[in-house]
N, C-alpha and C positions, 0 to 999 in steps of 0.2 A: 678142627682145633680153634680156628679164629672165631667160628660161630659160638663155640662153647665159652670162650673168653668174653665175647661180646655179651652173651646171655648173663654170665656171672657178674659182669660189671654193671649191667642194667639192673639186675636184681638187687645188688648192693646199694646203688643209688636210689632206687625206688623205696627200699626199706628205710634207708637213712632219712629220706625226705618225707616218708609216709605219703607218697603219691600212689594212689591205686585207682587206675582208670576203670577197673571192673568192679571193685568192692565198695564203692562209695554208698551204694544203696543199703549196705548194712547199717549205716548211721541213720537211715530213714525208715528202717523197719521197726514198727512200734513194738512188736514182740521182742525183737533183739534188744531194744532199748530197755524193756522191762526186765530182761534176764541179766544183761551185762551193763557194767558201768561204762562211761565214755573212755576211760583209760583202758579198760579191757577191750573195747571195740577197736581201739588203735592197734592193739596186738592182733586181734582177729583179722584186721585188714592186712597186716603184715603177712599173716599166714596165707591169706587169699592172694596177695601179690606173688608170694613165692610159688604157690601151686598153679595159679593161672598161667604165669609166665613159663613155668617149668613144662606144662603140658603143651603150650603153644610152641615152645622150642622143640619139644620131643616129637610132636606130631606134624610140625611144620604147617599147622592150620591156624590162621589168624583169628577166626571166629571162635570165641572162647567156649561157647556151649558145644560147638561141633568138635573142638579139640577134646573136651571131656568125653563125648560120646565115642570118638575114635579110639581114645586111650582105653576106654572100657571094652570096646568091641575087640580090640587087639588082645586083651587079657581073657576075654570070654571063651575063646576056643582053646585055651591052654589045656593040654591033655592030663596033667597031673598037678598035684599040689606042690611037688618039688620044683617043677618047671615054673609054676606061678610065683613061688618065692624068689626064684632066680630072676624072673622078669621084673618083679616089683622092686627088688633090692639092687638092681644093676647100677643104679646111680647113687650109691650109698654116700659117696664123698660129697655130693651136692646136698644131700639131706643133712649130713653132719654139720656142714658149713652153716646151714640155716638154723639148726638147733643151737649151735654155738652163738649165733646172733641173738637169739631170744633167751639164752640161758640166764637165769637169775631174775627173770621177769615174773612177778607174783601172779600175774594174770594166767600164766601157763598152768599154775597149780589147779586152776578151775577146770582145765581140760584133761590133764594127765596126772597120774602118779608115776613115780619112777621105781622100777624094780631093779635092784643091783644084784648082779650075779658074779660070783667068784668062780672062774674056770679052773680046771684041774692044774693048769700051769701057773696059777696064782694071779692071772690077769683079771682085773675088775672090769666087767662090762655092765651095760644097763639095757633095759627095755622099757619103753613107755607103755603104760596101761591106761585105758579110758578111766577117768575119775568118776565112778558111779555116785560119789557123794558131792560132786561139784556141779557147776553150772553146765558142764558138758551134757549131763543127763537131762537138764531142763531144755537145752537146745534139741536134743534127740527126741524128747517127749513132744515138743512143739511140732517137729517135722513128722513124727510118726503118727500123729493124730490125723494127718491128711494123706497118709500113704501106708497101705497095709504091708508093703514090702519092707519099709523102714520100721514098722511095728515089729515084724519078725526079727529084724536085725537087732532092734533094741532089746527084745526079750532074750535073744541069744547072749548079748553082752551082760544083761542082768544075771542070767544063770551062771555064766562061765567066769565073769569078772574080767574078761579079756576078749580079744578077737580070736576065736579058735580057728584052726585050719579050715574046717567045714564052712564057716561063715565067710572067711576070706575067699574061699573058692567060689562061693555062690554070689558074692557081692557084685562082680562085674556084669553078671547076667541080668541084673535088674535095671541096667542103665536106661533102657527104653521107657521105664516108668518113673524116671527122675527128671525134673525140670532144671536143667543146668543154666537156665536164665535167672534162676532164683539164687542169689548170692549165699543165702543160708544153706541151701542144699549143697552148693559147691564147697562151702566151708566144711560141712560135715564130711564130704568125700575127701577133702584135703587132710582133715584130721585122721580119717581112716587110713589113708596110705602113708602118711608120715609116721603113724603108729606102727604099721606093718614093716616099714623100712628099718625100724630099730630091732626087729626080731631076728635079723640075720646075724650070724657070728661076725664080730668085728676083728 
């Protein structure tokens, strides 16, 4: 409990101050600067803060690339898509808190579109979808040019317009072929899991 409160407090302070010990290189990546504006990069760094620290806390591994690999490895051996959804979405409250923090930020529209869903009981829920017409796709194109596994991932999203269960199930299995020392790769992974976390019923 104390550990969770400490993590949440740290996340809030980092986001408010825009201090990102892991994501600073996003601002130095020439391609990222060609795709996104400086204001958008500030938002991207907030996303990176959130997910870097979330995985460090979840895996209890301080080395950020190792934390990403361990998180992926833990998901890799999940027996079914139903159990995978449960694992991914078990920290839904943390994810919703982050989404509320960035709500209303126009930069987010470059990454996601929002699908609103009215449930049978009249409750209005939402799910995030990758924005195939936004700068998200430019980021994905940039990374997919250097990685055949991300190229397959990109093609799946282009065909389906979302992250289908089959793609979600396969994604953790490619972690050995992803360079998590690359902030742009970690950003893509963060976007992937933040998106999936909104697919669970609220």
